[in-house]
C-alpha positions, -999 to +999 in steps of 0.1 A: +036-059-018+056-054+014+084-076+000+091-095+032+074-117+057+052-102+084+070-090+116+042-103+138+019-133+132-011-126+154-032-156+142-034-176+109-055-148+095-039-117+112-004-103+105+015-071+112+044-053+095+065-026+113+069+000+086+083+031+104+091+043+139+054+047+148+039+030+118+024-005+115+003-022+089-022-046+104-039-070+080-068-094+087-080-119+062-118-118+059-131-136+028-166-122+033-153-087+029-129-095+000-131-068-027-145-042-004-114-028+013-090+001+008-056+008+024-035+039+018+003+040+024+025+071+023+058+065+005+088+088+002+095+081-035+065+071-055+084+065-087+108+041-070+080+023-052+061+018-085+092+006-102+098-020-075+061-031-077+063-034-115+093-058-110+069-080-090+042-079-117+020-052-100+010-022-120-009+010-110-044+014-123-041+051-122-017+079-112-030+113-100-013+146-095-029+164-065-020+201-069-001+214-038-004+180-020+015+154-040+008+123-061-013+092-057-011+058-074-041+034-072-037-004-075-062-033-071-054-066-057-068-098-073-099-096-050-106-060-061-094-044-029-079-009-034-044+001-024-034+037-027+002+049-025+007+085-016+037+107-021+031+138+000+048+172-009+063+188+021+062+226+021+097+242+021 
């Protein structure tokens, strides 16, 4: 989903991506917990992100409008782990 190799390989089962100035995504492979995890990522353009993911064969399970807050797309990985993508509305 990130679209590039990890920035840091901690161990064979731990990797990290630098996503923003202060933002990192840290992933640990844990087969015993597979299907029981959730991660949420904020994105600046939800439509563009979903289009990019669709090009890689990944489709959102649902898309929600959150009045006054933004939009949220929910995806599942092959193990059943949830991934939420959030587009936050910034007040003017």
